[in-house]
KEKE-3310 file (N, C-alpha, C; in steps of 0.2 Angstrom, whole numbers, plus 5000, padded with zeros to 4 digits):
npx = (5004:5002:5001:5012:5023:5018:5015:5029:5033:5025:5029:5030:5021:5006:4994:4982:4986:5000:5004:5001:5011:5022:5032:5037:5048:5044:5035:5037:5025:5016:5004:5001:4996:4999:5010:5006:4994:4982:4978:4961:4951:4945:4954:4966:4962:4960:4973:4980:4974:4979:4993:4993:4993:5006:5014:5016:5019:5020:5026:5025:5028:5024:5014:5005:4990:4980:4978:4983:4976:4967:4975:4980:4968:4964:4975:4974:4962:4965:4975:4988:5005:5010:5022:5028:5039:5046:5054)
npy = (4994:5011:5021:5022:5027:5040:5045:5047:5056:5067:5071:5083:5091:5097:5102:5102:5111:5113:5100:5100:5108:5100:5092:5080:5072:5060:5044:5027:5015:5002:4990:4980:4973:4971:4957:4946:4949:4956:4973:4980:4989:5000:5003:5005:5017:5026:5026:5032:5044:5050:5050:5059:5071:5074:5072:5072:5061:5044:5028:5011:4994:4981:4969:4961:4954:4959:4972:4983:4991:4997:5006:5014:5019:5027:5036:5042:5049:5058:5065:5061:5056:5041:5028:5013:5001:4990:4980)
npz = (5000:4998:5008:5018:5011:5007:5020:5024:5015:5019:5032:5044:5038:5041:5037:5024:5014:5016:5013:4999:4994:4994:4982:4971:4958:4952:4955:4959:4958:4965:4962:4971:4987:5004:5007:4994:4988:4977:4974:4974:4962:4968:4978:4971:4964:4974:4980:4968:4967:4979:4976:4966:4973:4975:4964:4946:4938:4936:4939:4934:4937:4938:4929:4934:4941:4933:4934:4929:4920:4928:4935:4925:4920:4931:4932:4920:4922:4931:4925:4925:4920:4915:4916:4909:4910:4897:4898)
capx = (5000:5005:5001:5018:5027:5015:5017:5036:5033:5021:5032:5030:5016:5001:4988:4982:4989:5007:5005:5001:5017:5028:5031:5042:5048:5040:5034:5035:5018:5014:4997:5000:4995:5004:5010:5006:4987:4982:4973:4955:4951:4944:4960:4970:4960:4962:4981:4982:4972:4984:4999:4992:4994:5013:5018:5012:5022:5019:5030:5023:5033:5021:5008:5001:4984:4976:4976:4986:4971:4964:4981:4980:4961:4964:4980:4971:4956:4969:4980:4995:5009:5012:5027:5028:5045:5044:5059)
capy = (5000:5018:5026:5023:5032:5046:5047:5049:5063:5072:5073:5090:5094:5096:5104:5100:5116:5111:5094:5102:5111:5095:5090:5075:5072:5055:5039:5021:5013:4995:4988:4974:4975:4967:4950:4945:4950:4962:4978:4981:4995:5006:5005:5008:5024:5030:5027:5036:5051:5052:5051:5066:5077:5075:5071:5071:5056:5038:5022:5005:4989:4974:4969:4956:4955:4962:4979:4989:4995:5001:5011:5018:5023:5032:5041:5046:5054:5064:5068:5059:5053:5034:5025:5006:4998:4984:4974)
capz = (5000:4997:5013:5022:5007:5008:5027:5025:5011:5022:5038:5046:5034:5045:5034:5017:5010:5017:5009:4992:4992:4993:4975:4969:4951:4950:4960:4957:4961:4965:4963:4975:4994:5008:5004:4987:4985:4972:4977:4970:4958:4972:4982:4967:4962:4980:4980:4963:4969:4984:4972:4962:4977:4976:4958:4940:4935:4940:4935:4937:4935:4937:4925:4937:4944:4928:4937:4925:4917:4934:4936:4919:4920:4937:4931:4915:4925:4935:4920:4926:4915:4917:4911:4910:4906:4893:4900)
cpx = (5004:5006:5008:5022:5024:5016:5024:5036:5030:5024:5033:5025:5009:4994:4988:4986:4997:5008:5005:5007:5023:5027:5038:5042:5044:5039:5033:5029:5017:5007:4995:5000:5001:5004:5010:4999:4987:4976:4967:4955:4949:4950:4965:4968:4961:4969:4983:4980:4977:4991:4999:4993:5002:5017:5013:5014:5022:5023:5027:5027:5029:5015:5003:4994:4978:4973:4979:4981:4968:4969:4980:4974:4962:4969:4977:4966:4960:4974:4987:4999:5011:5017:5027:5034:5043:5049:5058)
cpy = (5006:5022:5027:5028:5039:5049:5050:5056:5068:5074:5080:5094:5092:5098:5102:5105:5115:5105:5095:5105:5106:5091:5085:5074:5066:5049:5033:5018:5005:4994:4982:4977:4971:4960:4950:4947:4956:4967:4979:4988:5001:5008:5008:5015:5028:5031:5032:5043:5054:5054:5058:5072:5079:5075:5070:5065:5049:5032:5016:4999:4982:4975:4963:4958:4958:4969:4985:4993:5000:5007:5016:5022:5029:5037:5045:5051:5060:5067:5067:5056:5046:5031:5017:5003:4992:4979:4971)
cpz = (5000:5003:5017:5018:5008:5015:5027:5021:5015:5029:5039:5042:5037:5042:5027:5012:5010:5013:5002:4990:4992:4986:4974:4962:4949:4956:4957:4961:4960:4966:4967:4983:4998:5006:4997:4984:4981:4975:4972:4967:4963:4976:4978:4965:4968:4981:4975:4964:4974:4981:4969:4966:4977:4969:4952:4936:4939:4936:4938:4933:4934:4933:4928:4939:4939:4931:4934:4922:4922:4935:4931:4919:4925:4935:4925:4917:4928:4931:4922:4921:4918:4913:4914:4906:4903:4894:4907)
residu = (MET:LEU:LEU:PRO:VAL:LEU:ALA:LEU:LEU:ALA:LEU:GLY:ALA:HIS:SER:SER:ALA:ALA:GLN:GLN:SER:ILE:ARG:ILE:ASP:GLY:LEU:ALA:TYR:SER:GLN:PHE:GLY:GLU:GLY:THR:PHE:CYS:LEU:ASP:GLU:ALA:SER:ILE:ALA:ARG:ASP:ILE:ALA:GLN:VAL:ALA:ASN:TYR:THR:ARG:LYS:VAL:ARG:ILE:TYR:GLY:CYS:GLY:CYS:ALA:SER:THR:ASP:ALA:VAL:LEU:ASP:SER:ALA:ARG:ARG:LEU:GLN:LEU:GLN:VAL:SER:VAL:PRO:LEU:VAL)
# end
C-alpha cells in the first residue's frame, strides 16, 4: 500500500495546504498490497488520487493482477503521466 510512502513525504506537513506544496519528480507505484494479494480497483483509484497530490508522473513495473488498466484509468482521469517499462 502507498500510505507509508506518503506518510514519509508528508512529515512535518500538518495541513492539506502544506502537503500540496510537497512535490516530487515521480513515484514508482505497485498495485500489490501486503504480501502478494492484488489491490482492488477502488483501492488503486484511492492510491493514485493520493499520488496526484505529490507528483504528475507515475511508474509501474508489474502487470500482474490484471490491474494495470485500473492504474491507467485512474491516472488518465487525474491527467498523470504513466510509464511502463517493457523489459
